[in-house]
C-alpha positions as CSV (number, residue, x, y, z in Angstrom):
1,M,182.6,103.6,113.5
2,S,178.9,104.0,114.4
3,E,177.9,103.8,110.7
4,L,179.8,100.6,110.3
5,V,178.2,99.1,113.4
6,F,174.7,100.3,112.2
7,R,175.3,98.6,108.9
8,S,176.2,95.4,110.7
9,F,172.6,95.3,111.9
10,L,170.9,96.9,109.0
11,P,172.8,96.6,105.7
12,E,172.4,99.2,103.0
13,S,171.0,96.6,100.7
14,L,168.2,96.0,103.2
15,E,167.4,99.7,103.3
16,Q,167.3,99.8,99.5
17,R,164.9,96.8,99.4
18,L,162.6,98.6,101.9
19,Q,162.6,101.7,99.7
20,D,161.7,99.6,96.7
21,G,158.8,98.2,98.7
22,I,157.6,101.6,99.6
23,R,157.7,102.6,95.9
24,H,155.8,99.4,95.1
25,A,153.0,100.3,97.5
26,L,152.7,103.8,96.1
27,A,152.5,102.3,92.6
28,R,149.5,100.3,93.7
29,G,147.8,103.5,94.8
30,A,148.7,103.8,98.4
31,D,148.5,107.3,100.0
32,G,151.4,106.4,102.3
33,A,153.8,103.6,103.0
34,E,156.2,103.0,105.9
35,A,158.7,100.5,107.0
36,F,160.0,100.1,110.5
37,V,162.8,97.6,111.1
38,S,164.6,96.7,114.4
39,V,167.5,94.3,115.0
40,S,169.3,93.6,118.3
41,R,171.8,91.2,119.7
42,S,172.4,90.3,123.3
43,R,174.6,88.2,125.5
44,K,173.8,87.0,129.1
45,A,175.5,85.1,131.9
46,K,173.5,83.8,134.9
47,V,174.9,82.2,138.0
48,Q,173.3,80.7,141.1
49,N,175.1,80.1,144.4
50,G,178.5,80.2,142.7
51,A,177.7,78.0,139.8
52,L,177.1,78.9,136.2
53,E,173.5,78.4,135.2
54,D,173.3,79.9,131.7
55,L,175.5,81.5,129.1
56,S,173.6,82.6,126.1
57,T,173.8,84.8,122.9
58,S,170.8,85.8,120.9
59,K,169.9,88.0,118.0
60,R,166.4,89.2,117.2
61,G,165.0,91.2,114.3
62,G,161.7,92.2,112.9
63,L,160.1,94.3,110.2
64,G,156.7,95.9,110.1
65,V,155.3,97.7,107.0
66,R,152.3,100.0,107.1
67,V,150.2,101.0,104.1
68,M,147.7,103.8,104.2
69,R,144.9,104.5,101.7
70,G,141.6,106.4,102.1
71,G,142.3,107.0,105.8
72,R,142.7,103.3,106.5
73,T,145.8,101.4,107.5
74,G,147.1,97.9,107.1
75,I,150.2,96.4,108.8
76,A,152.1,93.3,107.9
77,T,155.2,91.9,109.6
78,T,158.1,89.5,109.1
79,T,161.2,88.3,110.9
80,H,162.8,87.1,107.6
81,L,164.9,90.1,106.7
82,A,167.1,88.3,104.1
83,R,164.3,87.9,101.5
84,A,165.0,89.2,98.0
85,H,162.3,91.8,98.2
86,F,159.4,93.0,100.4
87,N,156.8,93.7,97.7
88,D,154.6,90.8,98.9
89,L,154.7,92.1,102.4
90,F,153.5,95.5,101.3
91,D,150.9,93.7,99.2
92,Q,149.6,92.1,102.5
93,A,149.5,95.4,104.2
94,W,147.7,96.9,101.2
95,A,145.0,94.1,101.4
96,L,144.6,94.5,105.1
97,S,144.2,98.3,104.8
98,A,140.8,97.7,103.0
99,L,139.5,96.0,106.2
100,G,140.1,98.7,108.7
101,D,137.9,101.6,109.8
102,E,138.5,105.0,108.3
103,D,140.5,107.4,110.6
104,P,140.2,111.1,109.7
105,W,143.1,111.9,112.1
106,L,145.7,109.7,110.5
107,R,148.9,111.7,110.0
108,Q,152.5,111.3,109.0
109,A,155.6,113.4,109.9
110,E,157.5,115.5,107.5
111,P,161.3,115.1,107.4
112,A,162.8,117.3,110.1
113,G,165.7,117.5,112.5
114,A,169.0,115.7,112.7
115,D,170.7,113.2,114.9
116,D,172.7,115.7,116.9
117,L,172.7,113.7,120.1
118,P,175.9,112.1,121.4
119,S,176.3,108.5,120.2
120,R,174.1,106.0,122.1
121,Y,176.5,103.2,121.2
122,D,179.5,102.3,123.2
123,A,181.7,99.6,121.8
124,R,182.7,98.5,125.4
125,A,179.2,97.1,125.8
126,E,179.9,94.2,123.4
127,A,183.7,93.9,123.9
128,L,183.5,91.6,126.9
129,C,184.4,87.9,126.3
130,P,182.2,85.1,127.7
131,E,184.5,84.6,130.7
132,E,184.3,88.2,131.6
133,R,180.5,88.1,131.6
134,V,180.5,85.1,133.9
135,E,183.1,86.8,136.2
136,R,180.9,89.8,136.5
137,A,177.9,87.7,137.5
138,L,179.9,85.8,140.0
139,R,181.4,89.1,141.4
140,L,177.9,90.5,141.8
141,E,176.9,87.4,143.9
142,A,180.1,87.7,145.9
143,E,179.4,91.4,146.6
144,A,175.9,90.6,147.9
145,R,177.2,87.9,150.2
146,K,180.0,90.1,151.5
147,A,177.5,92.9,152.3
148,S,175.5,90.7,154.6
149,A,176.0,87.4,156.4
150,K,172.3,86.9,156.3
151,V,172.2,86.2,152.6
152,S,171.2,82.5,152.6
153,A,170.8,81.9,148.9
154,V,171.2,83.6,145.5
155,R,168.4,82.7,143.2
156,E,170.0,84.4,140.3
157,A,172.8,86.9,139.6
158,A,173.0,88.0,136.0
159,W,175.0,90.1,133.7
160,A,173.7,91.1,130.2
161,D,174.9,93.4,127.5
162,G,173.9,94.1,123.9
163,A,173.2,96.5,121.2
164,G,170.5,97.3,118.6
165,A,169.6,99.4,115.7
166,S,166.3,100.6,114.2
167,L,165.2,102.4,111.1
168,L,162.0,104.1,110.1
169,L,161.4,104.9,106.4
170,T,158.4,106.7,104.9
171,Q,157.3,107.8,101.4
172,K,157.6,111.4,102.7
173,G,161.3,111.1,103.0
174,V,161.6,110.4,106.7
175,R,164.6,108.4,107.6
176,A,164.9,108.0,111.3
177,S,167.6,105.8,112.5
178,D,169.0,104.8,115.9
179,L,171.8,102.8,117.3
180,G,172.4,102.0,120.9
181,S,174.0,99.8,123.4
182,S,173.3,98.7,127.0
183,C,174.7,96.7,129.9
184,S,172.8,95.6,133.0
185,A,173.3,93.5,136.1
186,S,170.6,92.1,138.4
187,I,170.5,89.9,141.5
188,E,167.7,88.1,143.2
189,L,168.5,86.7,146.6
190,A,167.1,85.4,149.9
191,V,168.1,86.5,153.4
192,Q,167.4,84.7,156.6
193,D,167.3,85.5,160.3
194,G,166.1,82.6,162.5
195,E,162.9,81.3,161.1
196,D,162.2,84.4,159.0
197,R,163.2,84.3,155.3
198,Q,162.8,87.2,152.9
199,A,163.4,87.7,149.2
200,A,164.9,90.9,147.6
201,W,166.4,92.0,144.3
202,H,168.1,95.0,142.8
203,W,169.5,96.0,139.4
204,D,171.1,98.7,137.4
205,M,172.0,99.5,133.9
206,G,174.0,101.8,131.6
207,R,175.4,102.1,128.1
208,H,178.8,100.5,128.9
209,P,180.2,98.1,131.5
210,E,181.7,100.7,133.8
211,A,178.6,102.9,134.0
212,F,177.4,101.3,137.3
213,D,178.9,99.6,140.4
214,L,178.4,95.9,140.9
215,A,179.3,96.2,144.6
216,A,176.5,98.8,145.0
217,I,173.9,96.6,143.4
218,G,174.9,93.6,145.6
219,R,175.0,95.7,148.7
220,E,171.6,97.3,148.0
221,A,169.9,94.0,147.3
222,A,171.3,92.6,150.6
223,E,170.2,95.6,152.5
224,K,166.7,95.5,151.0
225,G,166.4,91.9,152.2
226,E,167.7,92.7,155.7
227,R,165.3,95.5,156.1
228,K,162.3,93.2,155.4
229,L,163.3,90.7,158.1
230,N,161.1,90.1,161.2
231,P,158.3,92.5,160.3
232,V,155.9,93.7,162.9
233,A,152.2,94.6,162.6
234,L,151.3,98.3,162.2
235,P,148.2,99.5,163.9
236,S,145.7,101.0,161.5
237,G,145.7,104.8,161.6
238,K,147.1,108.0,160.1
239,Y,150.8,108.3,159.6
240,P,153.3,110.6,157.9
241,V,154.4,108.7,154.8
242,V,157.7,108.8,153.0
243,L,158.0,107.1,149.6
244,H,161.2,105.5,148.5
245,P,162.5,106.6,145.1
246,E,161.6,103.2,143.6
247,V,158.0,103.6,144.8
248,A,158.0,107.2,143.4
249,V,159.1,105.8,140.0
250,D,156.1,103.4,139.9
251,L,153.6,106.1,141.0
252,L,154.9,108.8,138.6
253,G,154.9,106.2,135.8
254,L,151.3,105.5,136.5
255,V,150.5,109.2,136.4
256,A,152.3,109.6,133.1
257,G,150.2,106.7,131.6
258,M,147.1,108.7,132.6
259,L,148.5,111.7,130.8
260,S,148.6,109.9,127.5
261,A,146.3,111.6,125.0
262,E,145.1,108.2,123.9
263,A,143.8,107.5,127.4
264,V,142.2,110.9,127.6
265,L,140.4,110.5,124.2
266,K,139.1,107.2,125.3
267,Q,137.8,108.7,128.5
268,R,140.2,106.4,130.4
269,S,142.0,109.0,132.4
270,L,141.5,110.7,135.7
271,F,143.0,113.8,134.2
272,A,140.8,114.3,131.2
273,G,139.7,117.9,130.8
274,K,142.3,119.1,133.4
275,L,144.7,121.0,131.2
276,G,145.8,124.2,132.9
277,E,144.5,123.0,136.3
278,R,146.6,122.2,139.4
279,I,146.4,118.5,139.9
280,A,149.3,118.0,142.2
281,S,151.3,119.7,144.9
282,P,153.1,122.9,143.7
283,L,156.3,121.2,144.6
284,L,156.0,118.6,141.8
285,T,157.3,119.3,138.3
286,L,157.3,116.3,136.1
287,I,159.3,116.2,132.8
288,D,159.8,113.8,129.9
289,D,162.9,114.6,127.9
290,G,163.8,112.6,124.9
291,R,167.1,114.4,124.4
292,L,168.8,114.1,127.8
293,V,172.6,113.4,127.4
294,F,173.6,110.1,128.9
295,L,175.6,110.3,132.1
296,D,177.0,107.5,134.1
297,G,174.5,107.1,136.9
298,G,171.6,106.5,134.5
299,A,170.3,109.8,133.1
300,G,169.5,109.7,129.4
301,L,169.2,106.0,128.8
302,G,165.9,106.5,127.0
303,S,167.1,109.3,124.7
304,E,166.5,109.0,121.0
305,P,166.9,111.5,118.2
306,W,163.4,110.8,116.8
307,D,160.2,109.4,118.1
308,G,158.4,106.4,116.5
309,E,156.8,108.6,113.8
310,G,160.0,110.4,112.8
311,L,159.5,113.6,114.7
312,P,162.6,115.1,116.5
313,T,162.3,114.3,120.2
314,R,162.0,117.2,122.7
315,R,161.7,118.1,126.3
316,N,158.1,118.2,127.5
317,T,157.0,119.5,130.9
318,L,153.9,117.5,131.9
319,L,153.4,119.1,135.3
320,D,154.8,122.5,136.1
321,K,154.6,123.2,139.9
322,G,151.6,120.9,140.0
323,V,149.8,122.4,137.0
324,L,149.0,120.1,134.1
325,R,150.6,121.7,131.0
326,T,150.3,119.0,128.3
327,Y,149.2,115.5,127.5
328,L,151.6,113.2,125.7
329,H,150.7,113.0,122.0
330,T,151.2,111.1,118.8
331,L,150.5,112.9,115.5
332,K,147.1,111.3,115.4
333,T,146.0,112.4,118.9
334,A,147.4,115.9,118.4
335,A,145.4,116.3,115.3
336,E,142.2,114.9,117.0
337,M,142.7,117.3,119.9
338,G,143.7,120.3,117.8
339,C,147.1,120.8,119.4
340,A,150.8,120.5,118.6
341,P,152.4,117.1,118.8
342,T,154.8,116.4,121.6
343,A,156.9,113.8,119.7
344,N,156.0,111.0,122.2
345,A,155.3,108.2,119.7
346,G,156.7,104.8,120.4
347,R,156.6,102.0,117.9
348,G,156.9,98.2,117.6
349,V,157.2,96.3,114.3
350,G,153.7,95.0,114.5
351,S,151.7,98.0,115.7
352,N,150.6,101.5,115.0
353,P,152.5,104.3,116.8
354,G,151.4,104.7,120.4
355,V,152.2,107.1,123.2
356,A,155.5,106.5,125.0
357,T,157.9,108.3,127.4
358,F,161.6,108.6,126.9
359,N,163.3,109.9,130.1
360,L,160.6,110.6,132.7
361,F,161.7,112.3,135.9
362,P,160.6,114.8,138.6
363,E,162.6,117.9,139.4
364,A,164.6,117.2,142.5
365,G,164.0,118.9,145.8
366,D,166.5,120.4,148.2
367,Q,166.4,118.1,151.2
368,S,168.2,114.9,151.9
369,P,166.2,111.6,152.6
370,E,167.5,111.8,156.2
371,A,165.9,115.3,156.6
372,L,162.6,113.9,155.3
373,Y,162.8,111.0,157.8
374,R,163.2,113.5,160.6
375,L,160.1,115.4,159.3
376,A,158.1,112.2,159.3
377,E,158.7,111.3,162.9
378,G,156.6,108.3,163.9
379,G,155.7,107.6,160.3
380,V,156.5,104.9,157.7
381,L,158.9,104.7,154.8
382,I,157.1,102.8,152.0
383,T,159.7,100.7,150.1
384,E,157.3,98.5,148.1
385,I,153.8,98.9,146.7
386,M,151.9,96.0,145.3
387,G,148.8,96.1,143.0
388,L,149.2,99.5,141.2
389,H,147.8,97.8,138.1
390,T,144.5,97.7,139.9
391,V,144.1,101.5,140.2
392,D,141.0,102.7,138.4
393,P,142.3,105.1,135.7
394,V,139.0,107.0,135.5
395,S,138.3,107.6,139.1
396,G,141.8,107.2,140.5
397,D,140.5,105.0,143.3
398,L,142.9,102.5,144.7
399,S,143.5,99.9,147.3
400,V,147.0,98.6,147.2
401,G,149.3,96.6,149.4
402,A,152.5,98.0,150.8
403,S,155.5,97.3,153.0
404,G,158.2,99.4,154.5
405,L,160.0,100.6,157.7
406,R,158.9,102.5,160.8
407,I,160.6,105.8,161.4
408,R,161.6,106.7,165.0
409,D,163.8,109.5,166.1
410,G,164.5,110.3,162.5
411,V,166.0,106.9,161.7
412,L,164.7,103.8,160.0
413,C,163.7,101.0,162.4
414,E,161.6,97.8,162.3
415,A,160.0,96.4,159.2
416,V,156.3,96.6,158.7
417,D,154.3,94.7,156.1
418,R,150.8,93.8,155.0
419,L,149.9,97.5,154.9
420,T,147.0,98.8,152.8
421,F,146.6,102.1,151.1
422,A,143.0,102.8,150.3
423,G,142.1,106.1,148.8
424,N,142.7,108.0,145.6
425,L,145.6,108.7,143.4
426,R,145.0,112.4,143.9
427,D,146.0,111.9,147.6
428,F,149.5,111.0,146.5
429,L,149.8,114.0,144.2
430,T,148.2,116.7,146.3
431,R,149.6,115.7,149.7
432,I,153.3,116.0,148.8
433,V,154.9,118.3,151.3
434,A,158.6,117.8,150.6
435,L,160.9,116.3,147.9
436,G,164.3,114.8,148.3
437,S,167.4,115.9,146.5
438,D,168.3,112.2,145.8
439,L,167.1,111.9,142.2
440,R,167.8,108.3,141.1
441,W,167.5,106.7,137.7
442,Y,166.0,103.3,137.2
443,G,166.4,102.7,133.4
444,S,164.6,105.5,131.6
445,Q,162.6,106.7,134.6
446,A,163.8,108.5,137.8
447,G,162.4,108.9,141.2
448,L,163.3,110.5,144.5
449,T,162.3,110.4,148.2
450,I,158.8,112.0,148.7
451,L,157.2,113.1,152.0
452,L,153.5,113.0,152.1
453,E,151.1,114.5,154.7
454,E,149.5,112.0,157.1
455,M,147.7,109.3,155.2
456,A,145.5,106.4,156.4
457,L,147.3,103.1,156.5
458,G,145.5,99.8,157.2
459,G,147.7,97.4,159.2
460,A,147.4,93.8,160.2
């Protein structure tokens, strides 16, 4: 079944033509030649305030070939996959390889490993008819309105599903293929109470249509909006701070980006030269695992058998009880830093391999969110942070906006907004005093509730 579906995306004849192109490049004198092809199809239904806005189907595909000679590389791309041969594309890459700078650390993977992961494709993802997709989008909107009478408008409720296949071929004999499916639902809405109007959204995804709960998505979007209504000013000062799992995802994703060996080598990382040192609270263990088995609820959506260079994926512990154990590597950065690769290469059809994560998550703690609220008496639950892209990756200095909820008597109370965090990313990592047990997946990254020591918050 999976092989038949894979071949519906990438026919055997296409693979043979790519192999012919690789041999053509080698005959021209190339030291190495690669082809990476990716094809996907998707379907989407969008509704707004009970009316169908859009019902679409799309298919996308692209091919990138890379030629290496004398330590230089050239890349050429096309979206025309039905052409009789790809020799001219490899010729383009060959010509471009003469223009690049020589890179002594250029490496390719040897064939290794097998696709021993459970199938990432579920036929149910594409089995829905158009009417069922529309019905699911309408049901999502209805669930949000049912959850709160304060929902005044639905800007968009959407259902999407699709599948895709990719294939990497190299002259070394690497043949790294992948086939996967996904479904997602999202809603953006407005809630109103008197003169105050607030926007909110929520989403979820899985490998098949029953992997998540539409009612839960609608309810959480409505609750997010309600909790933002009628915010009050927060006096500037020091407060115990609790981070919502969604905020934790953003912060830990930022940290993972600074643990990219590419960033370290370019001296664009706060954590350069920190291997073996404690950079975070001993409560924090951060893992990237490319081989997590998919479970309903989200875990494992980013799993792939091989990375973008054809190395078998693996489990990497980035932070172990706060100690930095590894950077994330491609073959190139591992060679340059004289260490073992971590199989963390990602790839697009028009670019060289770069560092990527697969399933990034912290190890869960042993306390409920409610227990952390009680520990943070008088503090603030931060539900949104704005401006993380402005954090200085070298110094870690930051000044970001935030909004959230006051905590009184261990429960969530009035909304507060226009808050300002000004400090350093190290503060978030070293001031962790408790972790929640509520590990939640958002796509291929997970977060949990985090309690921080008192931190300075600037209010209106």
